[in-house]
N, C-alpha and C positions, 0 to 999 in steps of 0.2 A: 339798112333795117326797114321795115313797113311802118310807117304810121300807125295805131291803133288804140283804142281808148279801151277800159276796164271797167265795166260797172259790174256791181252789185246789184243781182235783182231778186225780190221777194225777201228784203231785209224785215228784219223783227220790230216789233213796236218800239224799240230804242234805238234801231239804225243799224243794228249789228248783224251778224249770219249773213244771208243772202247767199246766192249761186254765182259765182263769178264769170263774165260774157267779155269776153273779145268783139271789138266793133273795128272793120276796117272801115273808115268812114269814105274813102275814094277806091271802091272797088278797081277801078280801071287799072292800079297798078300792079293787080294780080287777076287778069282779066281769064286765066285757062282755070278749067277744072282743078287740074293736078297740081297747079300752084296754090291755088287755094287749099287742097286739103293736105297739101306737105306743110302750109304755113300752119292750119290748124290744128295739125299733130303736133309742130315744133312750140305752138303757145301751150299746149297741153290742158285747154279749159274743156269742160262737158261739151260746150259748142263755142263757135265763133262765127261771126256775122260780116259779111261784104256788102254794104251798100253800093248798089249798079246806079241807082237814081233816087237823089235824097228829095228831090220836090215830089215824087211819086210814090217813094216809099218801097220801092223793087229794091228787095235783098233776097242773099243766098246764104242757105244756112248751112254747118258743116262742124260735126262731131270729129274727133281726132282719127277718126278711120272712114267716116262716110258721109254723105249729103244727105239733107233731111229734107222734105218737102213742106214739113212745118213742124214747128217747136214753141213751146211754151214760152218759158224763160227769157231765149233772145226776140222774140217778137215785144214782150213787155218791155223789156231794156232798152230794145231798138227805137219801139213807139215813143219811148218817155225823150229818149237821147234827140231825135230828129222833129218831134214834137208835130207830127202830121197826121190828120184823119184817118188814112188807111197807110197797109201794109198790102206788098203784093209779093206774096211766096208762092212758088209752085204748086201748091194745094188749092190756093184760091184767093180771096181778097180778105184779108183780117182788119175789120175795124179796130180803131183804137181811139180813146178819150184820157183826157187827165181829170181827176177826181179830189183836188186838194192833196195829199199825201200819197196818193196811191194811182199809177197809172193802170188802165185796164185794156184789154184787148175781147175782141167777139171772135169765135172760131168754133169749128164744127166737130164731133167725137169722130167722123168717119175721115178725118185727117190724119189721124192718130194711128201710128203701124199698133200692131197688136201687143198687148201687154197683158199681163199675168196681174189681177188685183187679188191680193191675198188678205181675206179679214183676219184679226188676231180677237180674242177675248177682252182683252185688256192692254192698254198703253203700255204696260211693264213687258210685255211679252213682245211688242212690237221692239222696245228699246234695248231687250235683250239678245235680240237677233243677231246671228253670226253672218260676215259675207257669203252668200250661196253660192254654189259653183257656178262657173260661165256656162252661158248656154240660154240663159232664159231671162226675160226682164220682168221682174217682179216688182209691185208695189205693195210694200205690207203697211197696211194701215189698220186702226181699230177706234172704236169712240172712246174720246175723253168725256163728252158730253152730247148725249144723240138729242135729246130734245132742241140744245141751241144749235145743233149741226158743228160740234167740235170735234176735231180730227186728229189723231196722231200718226204722223206716216213718215214712212222710209221707202227709198228708191234704190233698187240696184240693179241697174243695165245690163247686166251679164254679158258686156263686151270685153276682149282682150284689148283694152286701150289704156288702161292705168287709171279707169273711174270705176272705181268698184263701188263706189254708192255718190248719187247725186244728192245735192244738198237740197235743192227744190226745182220741182218739176212741173211746170204748168201742162204738161200736154197730159201727164197723167191723172193729174188733179181734174181735167177735163173729163175726163174718161171715167173717173168715179163720180162727180157730179151727176153725169150723163146716165149711169147706171142705179144711184139712188134717187133721182128727178128732186133735189132741192139745194139751196144754197149751203156751202160748208165755209167754214173757217179752219184751215189746216196749218198745225204745226209739224213743219218736215225736217229733219237731218237734224243737225245740234241746234237751231232756235229759230228758223225761216217761217214765215208766215205768208201764206195764198190764201187770198179770197175768191170766193167764186159764185156764179147766182145762173141760172138755166134762163134762158130767154126764148122769144117762140120760134115756132118753126125749126126746131132743131138748134140754134145755135146757145154757146153757153158764154158769160163773159169771167173771165180770169184776171185778178186785180193784185196788184201788190206794191210796196215800194220799192224805188231805185235808188241807188248812190253811184256818184260818179268818183272810181277810186284814182282812176289817173289818165 
């Protein structure tokens, strides 16, 4: 059995919740894309990361069914685990930093595949949403407190891979931040927390707590 760590990324203020992430620290044990895809499907997490160069931060990200050029919670989690100043993904170079209990990454909205950002009138409406039909990646959100930048969100990947709802989604939070042009404090899923902050020249920071499960 291939060794891997399990992290929870974007944990709530008391350390609970967060989105699970598998990280294979020695990517050389599964060098081929087909083998990596098969292993990611076997683990069944929304994303699994293979580390190809821990010193340079070169990583490869997979959902149970496809390879991603960039993803938020895998980069936050792996940045925390490797404690490196940057990560290298197919989309580009992701800056990382530690700030107290939070790990932050810096990325660009154009790295994120198209997703539907759907605003609702209240957090209660978002809470009551059923899982929509497959085929469209939907990020449903509503203001909890607009002046304070507090948002309630849920994410529905729309893929046929067993992940009907994503507990915490950094890439979608990046898109919403880019759209609104302001810092956000997002409560997603059952209780995960994602912090974001626009940066100069089209960059956005995404931050959250990370917990090592195993």
